[in-house]
C-alpha positions in Angstrom: 7.4 -2.6 7.0 10.1 -2.3 10.1 13.3 -2.0 9.2 15.6 -4.5 11.1 15.1 -5.7 14.5 15.6 -3.8 17.6 16.9 -6.4 19.9 19.9 -8.5 18.2 22.1 -6.6 21.2 22.7 -7.2 24.6 23.8 -4.3 27.1 24.9 -4.9 30.7 24.1 -1.3 31.4 20.9 -0.4 30.2 18.0 -2.6 32.2 14.4 -3.6 31.6 12.3 -1.4 32.8 9.5 -3.2 35.5 6.2 -3.8 34.1 2.7 -4.6 35.2 2.7 -8.4 34.2 5.1 -10.5 32.2 2.3 -11.7 29.7 -0.4 -9.6 28.7 -3.5 -11.9 27.2 -5.5 -10.0 24.8 -8.7 -12.1 23.8 -10.3 -14.6 26.9 -11.8 -17.4 24.5 -9.9 -20.3 23.3 -6.7 -19.1 22.5 -6.3 -16.6 25.3 -7.5 -19.5 28.0 -5.2 -22.4 26.8 -2.3 -19.4 27.3 -3.3 -18.8 30.4 -3.1 -22.7 31.4 0.1 -23.2 30.1 1.7 -20.5 31.7 0.3 -21.9 35.2 1.6 -25.4 34.3 4.8 -24.3 32.3 5.6 -21.2 33.1 4.6 -20.4 36.8 7.2 -17.8 37.4 5.7 -15.2 34.9 2.9 -13.4 36.3 0.0 -12.7 33.5 -3.2 -10.8 33.0 -5.8 -11.3 30.4 -8.2 -8.5 28.5 -10.9 -8.9 27.3 -13.4 -6.4 25.3 -16.6 -8.1 25.9 -18.3 -8.4 28.9 -18.1 -13.0 28.8 -15.4 -15.3 28.3 -15.4 -17.5 25.3 -14.7 -15.5 22.2 -16.9 -17.4 19.2 -19.1 -18.6 21.7 -20.7 -16.0 23.4 -20.3 -13.5 20.2 -22.5 -15.6 18.6 -26.1 -16.6 19.5 -28.0 -17.9 16.7 -30.3 -21.3 16.4 -28.3 -24.5 16.4 -25.0 -22.6 17.4 -22.1 -26.0 17.7 -18.9 -27.0 17.3 -17.9 -27.8 13.6 -15.4 -30.2 14.5 -15.1 -33.4 17.4 -14.6 -31.8 21.2 -11.5 -34.3 21.4 -9.7 -32.1 19.5 -11.6 -28.9 20.0 -11.3 -29.5 23.4 -7.8 -28.5 25.3 -5.0 -31.3 25.9 -5.1 -30.4 29.6 -8.6 -30.9 30.0 -10.8 -34.0 29.4 -14.3 -33.4 26.9 -16.5 -35.1 29.3 -19.9 -34.8 27.7 -21.7 -38.0 25.8 -22.1 -35.4 22.5 -18.5 -35.3 21.0 -20.2 -32.3 18.3 -21.0 -30.3 20.8 -23.7 -27.1 21.0 -22.2 -23.4 22.1 -23.7 -23.7 25.5 -21.9 -26.9 26.3 -18.6 -25.2 25.0 -19.1 -22.2 27.7 -19.5 -24.5 30.2 -16.3 -26.1 29.4 -14.3 -22.9 29.5 -16.2 -21.4 32.0 -15.3 -24.1 34.1 -11.1 -24.1 33.7 -11.6 -20.8 34.4 -12.6 -21.1 37.4 -11.2 -24.2 38.7 -7.5 -23.0 37.9 -8.8 -19.2 39.0 -8.1 -17.5 36.0 -11.5 -15.3 36.2 -9.5 -13.1 38.7 -6.8 -12.3 36.3 -9.6 -11.7 33.3 -10.4 -7.6 32.7 -13.7 -7.4 31.3 -15.1 -4.5 28.9 -11.9 -4.0 28.0 -11.0 -3.1 24.0 -6.9 -3.2 22.9 -6.6 0.0 20.9 -2.7 0.4 20.7 0.2 -1.9 21.1 3.5 0.0 21.4 7.3 -1.8 21.8 9.7 0.2 23.5 13.3 -1.3 22.8 14.6 0.9 25.5 12.9 -0.3 27.9 11.9 -3.8 26.7 8.7 -3.6 27.1 5.1 -3.4 25.5 2.6 -0.3 26.4 -0.9 -1.6 25.2 -3.8 1.1 25.4 -7.2 0.1 26.6 -10.9 1.7 25.9 -13.5 0.7 28.3 -16.9 1.0 27.4 -17.7 5.0 28.4 -14.7 5.7 26.5 -12.4 6.1 28.7 -8.3 4.7 28.0 -6.2 3.1 30.3 -2.8 1.5 30.0 -0.8 -1.6 31.0 2.6 -2.7 30.4 3.9 -6.5 29.8 7.0 -7.9 28.9 5.4 -9.9 26.1 2.0 -9.3 23.8 0.3 -12.7 23.3 -3.0 -12.4 21.1 -5.7 -14.7 21.0 -8.0 -12.4 19.7 -9.1 -14.6 16.6 -9.4 -14.3 12.8 -12.3 -12.3 12.1 -13.4 -8.9 12.5 -16.0 -8.6 15.7 -17.4 -5.3 14.2 -18.5 -5.9 10.8 -18.6 -9.4 8.7 -18.4 -9.6 5.5 -21.1 -7.2 3.6 -22.0 -9.2 -0.1 -24.1 -5.5 -0.8 -26.9 -7.4 -2.4 -29.2 -4.8 -4.4 -32.3 -4.1 -3.4 -31.8 -4.6 0.5 -33.4 -1.2 1.2 -36.8 -2.7 -0.6 -37.3 -6.0 1.7 -40.0 -5.8 4.0 -39.2 -8.5 6.0 -36.1 -8.5 8.2 -32.3 -9.1 7.2 -30.3 -10.7 9.5 -26.1 -11.5 10.0 -25.3 -14.6 12.4 -22.8 -13.0 13.8 -25.6 -10.1 15.4 -28.3 -12.1 16.4 -31.3 -10.7 17.9 -32.4 -12.5 21.8 -36.1 -11.5 21.0 -36.4 -13.0 17.4 -39.3 -15.2 17.3 -39.4 -17.0 13.4 -42.4 -19.2 14.1 -44.4 -19.8 11.3 -42.3 -17.1 9.0 -40.3 -18.4 5.7 -37.0 -17.8 5.7 -34.3 -17.8 3.4 -30.5 -18.2 4.3 -28.5 -17.0 1.9 -24.8 -19.1 1.7 -24.1 -23.1 2.2 -21.2 -23.3 4.8 -21.0 -23.8 8.1 -23.2 -21.6 9.7 -25.7 -21.7 7.0 -25.7 -25.8 7.9 -26.2 -25.3 11.2 -29.3 -22.8 11.0 -31.1 -24.7 8.6 -32.4 -27.5 10.3 -32.2 -25.8 13.8 -34.8 -23.2 12.3 -36.6 -25.7 10.5 -39.0 -27.0 13.7 -40.8 -23.4 14.2 -40.8 -21.8 10.9 -42.7 -22.5 8.0 -40.2 -23.5 5.8 -36.5 -22.5 5.5 -34.4 -22.3 2.0 -30.5 -22.4 2.0 -29.8 -20.1 -1.1 -26.3 -21.0 -2.5 -24.9 -20.0 -5.5 -22.7 -23.3 -5.6 -22.5 -26.5 -3.7 -20.1 -27.4 -1.0 -19.1 -30.8 0.4 -21.3 -32.3 3.6 -19.4 -34.9 5.5 -22.1 -36.8 8.1 -20.8 -37.5 11.1 -22.5 -38.6 14.6 -23.0 -36.5 17.5 -22.0 -39.4 19.7 -18.4 -40.7 19.0 -19.2 -44.5 20.3 -15.6 -45.3 20.9 -14.5 -42.2 23.4 -17.5 -43.1 25.2 -17.1 -46.7 25.7 -13.3 -46.0 27.0 -14.6 -43.6 29.8 -16.9 -46.3 31.0 -13.6 -48.6 31.2 -10.8 -46.1 31.5 -10.0 -42.9 33.4 -11.5 -40.4 31.8 -7.9 -38.6 31.3 -6.5 -41.5 30.1 -10.2 -41.8 28.0 -9.8 -38.6 26.3 -5.8 -38.9 25.0 -6.5 -42.1 23.2 -9.5 -40.4 21.7 -8.0 -37.1 20.9 -5.1 -39.6 19.2 -7.7 -41.3 17.2 -9.2 -37.8 15.6 -6.4 -36.3 15.3 -4.9 -39.0 13.1 -8.3 -39.5 11.4 -8.4 -35.8 10.3 -5.1 -36.1 9.0 -5.7 -39.3 7.0 -9.3 -37.8 5.8 -7.2 -34.6 4.6 -4.4 -36.4 3.0 -6.7 -38.7 1.1 -8.8 -35.5 -0.2 -5.5 -33.7 -1.4 -4.0 -37.5 -3.1 -7.1 -38.9 -3.9 -9.7 -36.4 -4.6 -12.6 -38.5 -6.4 -12.2 -41.8 -4.2 -13.8 -39.0 -1.5 -15.7 -37.3 -3.5 -17.6 -40.8 -4.0 -17.2 -41.5 0.1 -19.3 -38.5 0.7 -21.9 -38.8 -2.4 -23.2 -42.1 -1.2 -23.4 -40.6 2.2 -25.7 -37.9 1.0 -27.5 -40.2 -1.8 -28.1 -42.4 1.3 -29.6 -39.5 3.8 -31.8 -38.0 0.9 -33.1 -40.9 -0.9 -35.2 -40.1 -4.3 -34.6 -36.0 -3.3 -31.2 -36.1 -3.9 -30.1 -33.9 -7.0 -26.5 -34.1 -8.0 -26.2 -30.6 -9.5 -27.5 -29.3 -5.5 -24.6 -31.2 -3.9 -21.7 -31.6 -6.7 -19.4 -28.7 -5.7 -17.1 -27.3 -8.4 -14.1 -28.1 -6.2 -12.7 -31.2 -4.4 -12.9 -32.0 -0.8 -10.9 -29.9 1.5 -9.9 -27.2 -1.0 -12.6 -25.7 0.9 -13.5 -26.6 4.4 -15.5 -29.9 4.6 -18.9 -28.5 6.1 -20.7 -31.8 8.7 -23.4 -32.6 9.0 -24.2 -34.2 12.7 -26.5 -36.8 12.5 -27.7 -35.6 9.0 -29.8 -33.7 10.4 -29.8 -31.0 7.5 -31.1 -33.8 5.7 -33.5 -34.7 7.8 -35.0 -31.6 7.9 -35.5 -32.0 3.9 -36.8 -35.2 4.1 -39.8 -33.8 6.1 -39.9 -31.0 3.4 -38.9 -28.5 6.1 -36.1 -27.1 4.2 -34.7 -27.1 0.7 -31.7 -26.0 -1.1 -31.9 -24.3 -4.2 -28.8 -23.1 -6.4 -28.8 -20.0 -8.0 -27.7 -16.2 -8.5 -29.3 -13.1 -6.4 -30.5 -10.3 -8.8 -31.8 -8.1 -6.6 -33.9 -7.9 -3.3 -37.9 -6.8 -3.6 -40.8 -6.5 -0.7 -41.4 -9.9 -0.9 -38.1 -12.0 -1.0 -35.3 -12.8 -3.5 -35.8 -12.3 -7.0 -33.2 -14.6 -8.9 -31.3 -14.4 -12.2 -32.9 -17.8 -13.2 -36.1 -15.8 -13.3 -37.6 -17.5 -10.0 -38.7 -15.9 -6.5 -37.8 -16.9 -3.6 -40.8 -15.5 -0.7 -39.4 -14.7 2.0 -40.4 -13.1 5.9 -36.6 -13.0 7.1 -33.4 -13.3 5.6 -30.6 -14.4 7.1 -27.1 -13.4 5.3 -24.5 -16.6 6.2 -22.6 -15.0 3.5 -19.3 -15.3 5.6 -16.8 -13.8 7.7 -14.0 -10.4 7.1 -10.9 -11.7 8.3 -8.9 -9.4 10.5 -4.9 -9.5 11.1 -4.1 -9.3 15.2 -7.3 -8.0 16.1 -7.1 -4.8 14.1 -4.9 -3.8 16.6 -2.4 -0.9 15.6 1.1 -2.5 16.6 4.4 -0.2 16.8 7.7 -1.3 17.3 9.6 1.8 18.2 7.5 4.0 16.9 6.7 2.1 13.4 3.6 0.9 12.6 4.2 -2.8 11.5 2.4 -3.8 8.5 1.6 -7.4 8.9 1.5 -8.0 5.3 5.2 -7.5 5.1 6.1 -9.7 7.7 6.8 -13.3 7.7 5.6 -15.9 10.3 8.4 -17.7 12.1 7.0 -21.0 14.0 3.4 -20.3 12.5 2.6 -18.0 16.2 5.8 -15.1 16.2 6.6 -12.9 13.1 9.9 -11.8 11.2 11.1 -8.8 13.2 8.5 -8.5 15.7 10.0 -8.6 19.5 8.4 -10.2 22.1 5.1 -11.3 20.1 3.2 -14.0 19.2 -0.7 -14.6 17.9 -2.7 -17.6 17.1 -4.2 -18.6 14.0 -5.7 -22.1 13.7 -6.1 -24.6 11.5 -8.0 -24.4 8.2 -8.1 -28.8 8.3 -8.2 -29.4 11.6 -9.7 -27.9 15.0 -8.4 -24.8 16.0 -7.2 -25.6 19.4 -5.0 -28.1 18.5 -2.9 -24.9 16.6 -3.4 -22.4 20.5 -2.1 -25.8 22.7 1.2 -25.7 20.6 1.7 -22.4 20.2 0.8 -22.1 24.2 3.7 -24.6 25.2 6.6 -23.3 23.0 5.5 -19.7 23.6 6.2 -20.6 27.8 9.4 -22.7 26.0 11.0 -19.5 25.1 9.8 -17.8 27.7 11.7 -20.5 30.1 14.8 -19.7 27.8 15.0 -16.1 28.3 14.2 -16.6 32.3 17.8 -19.2 31.9 19.8 -17.0 29.8 18.6 -13.8 31.7 17.7 -12.3 28.4 14.3 -10.0 28.1 14.1 -10.0 24.3 13.2 -12.5 21.6 12.9 -11.8 18.0 12.7 -14.2 15.3 15.6 -12.0 13.1 15.3 -11.7 9.4 17.8 -9.5 7.5 17.2 -9.9 4.1 13.5 -11.3 3.1 14.8 -11.7 -0.3 16.5 -15.1 0.6 12.8 -16.3 0.9 10.8 -18.3 -1.3 7.4 -16.9 -0.7 4.3 -19.1 -0.9 0.5 -18.6 -0.8 0.0 -18.8 2.6 -3.4 -20.7 2.5 -4.2 -23.1 -0.1 -7.6 -23.0 0.2 -10.0 -21.4 -2.1 -12.8 -19.9 0.4 -14.1 -16.6 -0.5 -13.2 -15.1 2.9 -9.5 -16.8 2.4 -8.9 -14.9 -1.1 -10.5 -12.0 0.5 -7.7 -11.1 2.6 -4.7 -12.5 1.4 -3.7 -9.1 1.0 -3.5 -8.4 4.5 -2.2 -11.3 6.0 1.4 -12.1 6.8 4.0 -13.7 4.3 4.7 -17.8 3.9 7.5 -19.2 3.2 8.2 -22.3 1.7 9.9 -23.9 4.0 9.9 -23.5 8.3 10.6 -22.0 10.2 8.9 -19.4 8.1 5.3 -20.1 7.6 1.9 -21.2 8.7 1.6 -25.0 8.3 -1.4 -26.9 7.7 0.1 -30.1 9.5 -0.6 -30.7 12.8 1.5 -33.5 13.3 4.4 -32.0 12.1 4.0 -28.5 13.8 3.4 -30.9 17.3 7.0 -32.7 16.4 8.9 -29.4 15.6 7.5 -26.6 18.4 7.8 -29.5 21.1 11.1 -30.9 20.5 12.8 -28.3 18.2 15.8 -26.1 19.2 14.6 -22.6 21.0 17.9 -21.1 20.3 17.8 -22.3 16.6 20.3 -19.8 15.5 16.9 -17.7 13.8 15.2 -16.3 17.2 17.6 -13.7 18.6 17.7 -13.1 22.3 18.7 -9.8 24.2 17.9 -7.1 26.4 16.2 -4.0 26.6 19.4 -1.8 24.4 18.9 2.2 23.1 17.7 2.3 19.8 19.6 4.4 17.2 19.4 8.1 16.1 17.2 8.5 12.8 19.7 10.3 10.2 18.4 14.0 10.6 19.1 13.7 14.4 22.7 12.9 13.5 22.7 15.4 11.1 21.0 17.9 13.6 23.4 16.7 16.9 26.7 17.9 14.4 
């Protein structure tokens, strides 16, 4: 952990060095694009650029290519606050989301600011110049650097290089294909094949009905059941409002409605879980009729202790009713040549096995970040205002909500950072640092009150979370929006200053004597 902060003092005779851009945005997905537009709207005097490791924009929506890929929340909240969602379907597929993002960057002339095929491999803050030096690597292995006053990470929350590997015994014996949804082959032909999808999360319940039409049969193999929520692909209220109101007003009203509904359902699940269980169970029973099995669809946890899995128009259950898909609850003994041997003694024949076993989380895009030469260990730093970190200057990152749409956080974080940048301009300062002199004064709290495997596996690498604002990553969008939109920027915690000399290390002082 870094000791103290490098930006607490102002200095009149040490000037900040020039930079290539005021703000460097890492990632050209939802978070990065959202920040770019917010800068144009709220801090137009700031220069900015984006760097993207892939050859296309879109982040998650460009990376994942598995059948049926779609949003797992409505596009009136997964869409940006500044850009209405105009499609008829509120649960949108991947290509429609990419169209939305591409239209935004083209209409706002952001594409020319994106440097594609640039993987950030290092970020170094220098207090004497009050700037970041960011090292990038291109596809050929060549490296370049660029400098910025502020570093904004929109790189997502999971490891792009390596998903979670469940290390199934005997996988080398299987004679068919084993795929992970994160690395889907474009040429895969699964017509007439028997497919086993391991997992019961959002990815699995998307893949199963999407592949069921062509496949001979698709079996979802789950270790434990998941709570499913059925929702229409089309929002009737939204589409009605679009017919009678201007596009932006209709979008604003629908967005407000959906935010409130998300919040109500989440709170109801936490306060009266049995009622929510009953409601979700009745939905599934109605969809499956005689095919309903309580053991298969009754999880051992309450709704919203893990994220609810969305089933648009009940498509997952339609595939089951048509005998094109089925669900098996069991544990894996091992893979063998023809499929999967289960601990119950049953065997699942398979031509293709899809391991939808989850993602591996990553902090700060796995980028080595250093402040005055000291490597930042994120697990030793507290969140500040859900986007900055204790004693790390001019740095922000987006980690979306677990109980609501990712973009809700991305929007309010981007607007907040613009407020900070504008305050710095007004006060003639170049450095902003969430100053925490004594972490022992804070009461630490579990950063994520969720039991999902991918969350629990990664708690040891995540930044710390206090029990009170501002030192926490909240899961309450309505409260966060008020706090980040109207709360004081100069709150006595966020310290403002300018470039200054870094104190010499004790050994250097002794040598000088």
